[in-house]
KEDRENDREN-164982 format. One record per residue (C-alpha): x, z, y. Coordinates in steps of 0.2 Angstrom, whole numbers, plus 2048, in hexadecimal, padded with zeros to 3 digits. Last residue first. Layout:
N
XZY ...
! end
This chain:
751
F6CB9062B F7CB8562A F7DB85617 F7CB72616 F6CB7260C F65B80616 F69B78627 F61B68620 F51B7061B F4FB7962C F53B69635 F46B5F62B F38B6C62F F3CB6D641 F3BB5A643 F2BB59639 F22B67643 F1AB5C650 F11B52643 F13B41639 F06B3A62D EFCB3363B EE9B3663B EE2B2E64A EF2B2464C EECB1863E EDDB13649 ED3B05640 ED6B0C62E ED5B1E634 EC5B1C63D EBDB1262E EC0B22624 EBFB24611 ECEB1A60B ED8B2061B ED6B32615 EDEB2F604 EEBB2460C EEFB32619 EF1B3F60B EFDB33602 F06B30612 F08B43614 F12B44604 F1CB35608 F20B3C619 F28B4C613 F33B43606 F38B35612 F3CB41620 F47B4B614 F50B3B60E F53B35620 F59B46626 F67B45619 F6BB46607 F69B33605 F6BB28614 F5DB1B618 F5DB0961F F4CB0261D F4CAEF61A F3CAE461C F3DAD2616 F2FAC761C F2CAB7612 F2CAA861D F1EA9F625 F19AAC632 F0CAA463D EFFAB263A F08AC3638 F17ACB630 F23ACB63F F1AAD664B F12ADF63C F23AE7638 F22AF0649 F10AF5646 F15AFC635 F24B0663C F19B0E64A F0CB1363C F1AB1B633 F1BB28641 F2BB3263F F34B2263C F42B2062F F52B19635 F5AB08639 F4BAFD635 F50AEB631 F44ADD631 F47ACC62A F3BABE62D F3EABB640 F36AAC648 F25AB5646 F2AAC1654 F19AC465D F19AD1669 F0BADE66F F12AED667 F20AF065B F2EAEA666 F2CAF8672 F2AB06667 F37B0065A F44AFE667 F4AAEC664 F5AAE365E F57AD065C F62AC7651 F65AB464E F67AA7641 F62A95644 F5CA8B653 F5AA9965F F49A97668 F42AA765F F4FAB2668 F4BAAA679 F39AAC676 F3BABE671 F45AC1681 F38AB868B F2BAC3683 F34AD3688 F37ACC699 F24ACB69C F22ADD696 F2FAE46A1 F3FAEB698 F40AFE699 F36B00689 F44AF8680 F49AE6679 F5CAE8677 F5EADA677 F63ACA66F F72AC7662 F78AB665E F86AB8651 F8EAC864B F87ADA64C F91AE8653 F8EAE9665 F7BAE6663 F7AAF3655 F83B00660 F77AFC66E F68AFD663 F6FB0E65C F71B1466E F5FB10672 F57B19664 F47B1665B F4FB08651 F49AF664D F55AE7648 F4CAD7648 F54AC963D F54AB663D F56AAD62D F62A9E628 F66AA5617 F78AA861B F72AB062B F67ABC621 F76AC1617 F80AC4626 F72ACF62E F71AD961E F83ADC61D F84AE162F F76AEE62C F7FAF461C F8FAF7626 F86AFF634 F7DB0B628 F8DB1061F F97B1362F FAAB1262F FADAFF62E F9EAFB639 FA4B07646 F99B10652 F9DB2164A F8DB27651 F82B1B646 F7FB26637 F7BB35644 F6CB2C64A F5EB37641 F69B47642 F6BB44655 F58B44657 F55B5464C F62B5E656 F63B6F64E F75B71655 F7CB74643 F72B6463D F79B5964B F8BB60647 F89B5C634 F83B4A638 F91B46644 F9DB4D637 F95B43629 F95B32631 FA8B2F630 FA9B3461E F9BB2861B F89B2E619 F82B27609 F77B18608 F65B14602 F5EB03607 F4CB04605 F45AF3602 F34AEC608 F2FADA603 F21AD260E F19AC2607 F12AB6613 F07AAF60C F07AB75FB F0FAAF5EC F21AB25EC F2BAA65E2 F32A975EA F30A9D5FC F3BAAC5F8 F49AA15F2 F4DAA05E0 F5FA9E5D9 F64A9D5C7 F76A995C2 F7EA985B1 F75A8A5A8 F6EA835B8 F80A7E5BF F7DA6C5C2 F6AA6D5C5 F6EA7A5D2 F7AA6F5DB F6EA605DA F60A6A5E1 F6AA725EF F71A625F6 F7BA525F1 F8AA595FA F8BA685EF F8AA5E5DF F97A525E6 FA3A615E8 FA4A635D6 F9DA6F5C9 FA0A6C5B6 F95A785AD F9DA865A2 F95A85591 F9EA94589 F9CA9E599 FACAA35A2 FA4AB05AE FB3AB25B8 FB7AA05B8 FA5A9D5BD FA7AA95CC FB7A9F5D1 FADA8F5D0 FA0A965DB FACA9B5E8 FB3A895E9 FA1A825E9 F9CA8C5F8 F8EA81600 F82A835F2 F86A955EE F78A9E5F8 F7DAB05FB F71ABB5F3 F7DABF5E5 F7BAC75D4 F87AC45C5 F81AC85B4 F8EAC95A5 F8AACB593 F97ACC585 FA2AD758F FB5AD958E FB9AC9597 FADACE5A5 FB6ADE5A6 FC7AD65A9 FBFAC95B6 FB8AD85BF FC9AE05C1 FD1AD05C6 FC4ACD5D3 FC6ADE5DA FD9ADC5DB FD7ACC5E5 FDFABC5DE FCFAB45D8 FC7AB55E9 FB4AB35E7 FB3AC55E0 FA8ACB5EF F9CABD5EB F96AC75DD F8BAD25E9 F86ADC5D9 F90ADA5C9 F87ADF5B9 F91AE15A9 F87AE2599 F88AEA588 F98AF458B F9FAF857A FAAB0757A FB8B0656E FC3AFE57B FC3B0F584 FBDB0F596 FCAB125A4 FC3B0D5B5 FD1B0C5C2 FCEAF95C5 FBBAFD5C7 FBDB095D5 FBFAFD5E3 FB1AF15DD FA6B005DC F9EB0A5CD F8EB0C5C4 F8DB115B2 F7CB0E5A9 F77B14598 F83B1F58D F82B3158A F94B36585 F9DB2858D F92B2A59C F95B3C59D FA8B3A59C FA7B2D5AA F9DB385B5 FA9B465B4 FB7B3A5B8 FADB335C6 FABB445CF FB6B415DE FAEB305E2 FA7B225D7 FA2B215C5 F8FB245C9 F86B275B8 F74B225B6 F69B255A8 F5CB185A3 F4AB1B5A4 F47B0D5B0 F41B085C1 F43B185CB F54B1E5C4 F5BB0C5C3 F56B095D5 F5CB195DB F6EB175D4 F6FB055DA F6BB0A5EB F78B185EA F85B0A5E6 F7FAFF5F4 F8CB02601 F9AB055F4 F99AF35EF F93AF05DE F98AF15CB F8BAF55BE F91AFA5AD F86AFB59D F88B0658D F7BB0957F F78AF8578 F6EAF6567 F5DAF156D F52AFA579 F61AFC584 F63AE9585 F52AE758C F54AF5598 F65AED59E F5CADD5A1 F4EAE45AA F5AAEE5B5 F62ADD5BA F52AD65BF F4EAE65C9 F5EAE35D2 F5BAD15D6 F4BAD65DE F45AC75E9 F4AACF5FA F5BAC65FB F5AAB45F5 F5DAB25E3 F6EAAE5DD F6DAB45CA F7EAB05C3 F80AAE5B0 F88AB45A0 F7CAB7592 F71AA7594 F62AAE58B F63AC0592 F67ABA5A4 F59AAD5A3 F4DABB59C F51AC65AB F4EAB75B7 F3EAB25AF F37AC45B0 F3CAC45C2 F33AB35C5 F23ABA5BD F23ACA5C7 F29AD95BD F21AE95B9 F29AFA5BB F2FB085B0 F3BAFF5A5 F42B07595 F35B00589 F34AF0593 F3BAE4585 F3DAD258C F3BAC457F F45AB4581 F3AAA557C F37A9F58E F4AAA1592 F50A97583 F43A89586 F48A88598 F5AA86593 F56A78588 F4AA70595 F58A705A2 F57A7D5B0 F53A795C2 F4DA8A5C8 F3EA925BF F35A945CE F25A9E5CF F15A985D6 F07A9D5E2 F03A905F0 EF6A995FA EE6A90600 EE0A7F605 ECFA77605 ED4A6660C ED3A5C61C ECCA68629 ED6A76621 EE6A6C623 EE4A6B636 EE1A7E637 EF0A8162C EFBA76637 EF6A7F646 EF9A9063F F0BA8963A F11A8764C F23A8C64D F27A8A63B F1EA7A63A F27A72648 F38A76640 F32A7062F F2CA5F637 F3CA5D641 F47A60632 F3EA54627 F3DA46632 F2EA4163D F21A34638 F20A25642 F13A25650 F02A1E64B EF9A2F64D F02A3365E EFDA23666 EECA23660 EE9A35666 EF0A30678 EE5A21679 ED6A2A672 ED9A3867F EDAA2B68D ECAA22688 EC2A33687 EC5A37699 EB7A44698 EABA3E6A5 EAFA2C6A1 EACA2E68E E9BA37691 E95A2A69D E9BA1C691 E92A25682 E82A2768C E82A15691 E85A0F67F E77A19679 E6CA12687 E71A01682 E6CA04670 E5BA0B675 E589FC680 E5C9F1671 E509FA665 E429FA673 E459E7675 E459E3662 E369D6664 E3F9CF673 E4E9CA668 E4C9B866C E499BC67F E589C867F E639BB677 E5E9AE684 E619BA692 E739BE68E E7D9CC685 E6E9D7682 E6D9D1670 E7E9D866C E769E966F E719EB65D E829EA656 E899F3665 E7EA02662 E83A0464F E96A02653 E95A0D662 E8DA1B658 E99A1B64A EA9A18654 EA5A26660 EA0A32652 EB1A2E649 EBBA30659 EB3A4065E EBFA4C654 ECEA42658 ECAA4166B EC6A5466D ED7A5B66C EE1A4D674 EF3A53675 EF2A6266A EE6A5A65E EF1A4B65D F01A5565A EF8A5F64C EF2A4F643 F04A47645 F0BA5763D F00A5562E F07A4462A F19A4D628 F12A5D621 F0CA57610 F1CA4C60D F26A5B612 F1CA66605 F20A595F8 F32A595FC F36A6B5FC F47A6C604 F40A71615 F3AA8160C F2EA8C616 F1FA8F60B F10A8460D F05A8D601 EF9A835F6 EECA8D5ED EEAA8E5DA EDAA965D5 ECEA875D3 EDCA7C5CA EE0A8B5BE ECDA8B5B9 ECDA795B7 EDDA795AC ED6A875A2 EC6A7E59F ECFA6E59A EDAA7758E ECAA7E585 EC2A6E584 ED1A6457E ED4A72571 EC2A7356B EC2A60569 ED2A6055F ECCA6F554 EBCA65550 EC5A5554C ED3A5C541 EE2A68545 EECA6D536 EFAA60539 EF8A5854A EEFA4754A EE0A4E553 EEBA54561 EF2A43564 EE0A3B564 EDAA48570 EE8A4457C EF7A4F57F EFEA5658F EF0A63590 EF7A6B580 F09A6D587 F01A73598 EF8A8058E F08A87588 F13A88578 F0FA7756F F1DA76563 F12A6F555 F12A7F54C F0BA8755C EFDA7A55C EF9A7C54A EF8A8F54C EECA8E55B EDCA90551 ECDA8D55C EBCA9655A EC3AA6561 EB8AA6570 EBEA94574 EC6A9B585 ECDAAA57C ED5A9F56E EDDA9457C EE7AA3581 EF2AA0572 EF9A9057B F03A9C586 EFFA9A599 F0EA985A3 F0FA855A1 EFEA855A8 F03A8D5B8 F11A805BB F05A725B7 EF8A795C4 F06A7B5D1 F0BA685CF EF9A645D0 EF8A6D5E1 F07A655E8 F01A545E3 EF0A575E9 EF7A5C5FA F01A4D5FB EF2A425F7 EE8A4B604 EF5A4A611 EF8A3760E EE5A3460F EE4A3E61E EF1A34627 EEAA23622 ED8A2A628 EE0A30638 EE7A1F63C ED6A17638 ECCA23642 ED7A22651 ED7A0F651 EC4A1064F EC3A1B65F ECDA0E669 EC2A00662 EB2A09666 EB9A0C678 EBE9FA67A EAD9F4673 EA49FF67F EAE9F768D EA99E6687 E979EB686 E979F1698 EA19E269E E949D7695 E869E169D E899DB6AE E9B9D86B6 E949D86C8 E8B9E86C3 E9B9F26C1 EA19F66AF EB39F36B3 EB29FE6C3 EB79F46D2 EA69F56DB EA7A086DA E97A116DD E8FA066CF E7E9FE6D2 E739FF6C3 E759F36B4 E659EB6AD E5D9ED69C E4B9E9698 E3C9E96A2 E339F6697 E42A02699 E54A0269A E5FA076A8 E72A066A5 E7BA116B2 E8CA096B6 E99A176B8 EA3A1A6C8 E9BA2A6CD E94A336BE E84A2D6B7 E7AA3A6AC E68A356AB E67A34698 E6FA45696 E7FA4668D E7EA5367E E7EA46671 E90A42674 E95A54673 E9EA5D681 
! end
């Protein structure tokens, strides 16, 4: 209810009615003689009560002003930091476009000014003194840089990405939490405090003349004005009593003046209730998405080398994000490094970009070493993202593949276990060694570690990839450094780890680059989808072949889990790896499958806190309780869910990693399931991993559904019905199972 919506004759029980008119002010009889504004206290008590209400509202306004000033200042700091980062990415040559080619940027580049940020940091006088500039060019340069800076400021949007180590964001959230808490405890009080203060201040200044008869007589010429002020006070007091505003103001003031919470408490609260934070922030500033790419904590000399490093894309078939391009150029500029980006950021494509660049030069041979579980994934990634030939030096045909690699060149892929048996003539110069999941070689005494070390000694360029954060694994990191043996090997001590991630990364910056998803992904929230291609293991294949022979489509789809042993099943092994890596990064996981027995196998196999299975047999109210219990866990946890049950009607924003155990017959079901996590309130980037086996039912389904998906997309672009009701034109049909079974029987000669 608004203050101005209170009728003049409103007088709830227990509130003094102030009657004003030609005879002046007099209090009406109150129904409660003990009321503070009862007639025996006269107008003094009414005015005193109004002042108390005004003071309470003023206190809320003042505490809120201090908080909003802090929020605005922190927001401006964060935004200006983003603007400066953007300007450092704009080459100084682009100023020519802004000046419509009237500006020559040669003198700027000759002076070492590489970016617009470099130019903006200088004054007009400093620019004027540069050789070859002159007064006119200096003025044009200042104007052009100012235009670019203003444009970037307009387009940069601040995103509060989940990163408790981000100090500026923390300083923005801490006072914002007080606003959110006040709104929750007293939703109307904070919004009305300013209006109450303004109206009561004005009315009380005029109504002071009503305090005694002499003052009223002296001010008789202003009687109408005084009576109107008293009526305003009356109306506000009636409204305040009817809505318990004094209690609301007291609660709001108590929350707003409370000491700011600590970092962990603030981020935990933000993760749970981020929409409320964004609503509160939007009332204070015009906020948007924070889009920036991290360059790690590199020294200026390393940054200069990376920025000046070119990246040839002749052999690459995909574009890179800015941070991926930076990672590839970092590896090229530093020669022997570890890229430790969080999973889902594309470490593989950064490595491929490095190999493509080198292939465009004089290098012909490259070697990738990885766990057997991701070997096929490397094969597919290289084949789809580059023009490089791939040779798999693994399995019974590895000798044939080795011979082909030595003849044709490009990329050979092998496993840790096969590496020690790999015999390559010393005359073959391997341009780069890439080691995926490099933490596998943390033990220097292990055979795989010795084999990697020998190859690292042989190669000029070495690139280690690992999504496992190294900040708390200093001993393991030292072992990796010993394997890399860079010329400028940094000194890493336990102190660097204790001092935190920033200190650690600064200490190892010449050889270690790690970006978290919140550092570099621009959308809010980002969704990164990865197809995890695997091969059926020796234990999986008999189950699969039997299912194909029986023509059992459903058994074929879950045959990869039939062994029920993480050491024997390729999909189970990869599932466990993904869950373990998510736990290392403090993330919660939802595992979706169509099949109940697959969920039971996953639940029995996965480590840590595992909830579920959430199935269609679980009553609706119990499903949400299960999700709430999963969400309430402080730290990593896993929820296993039937995709039909968990994909509808539930919000699972606590999870930021989604693993889908098998391709779905109806892709719309998969999209709905992912949307349970990727929705409003999700503050972390959502990673979606699809577990797929090659040369199997999974691959046949993907091929068929991809073709039909294209047709569906064409239809959806022209049909509102298809956009609003995906099931109206689903890409699946009843014959899909029969078609896949037929294809697999033919492939396995079982027809």
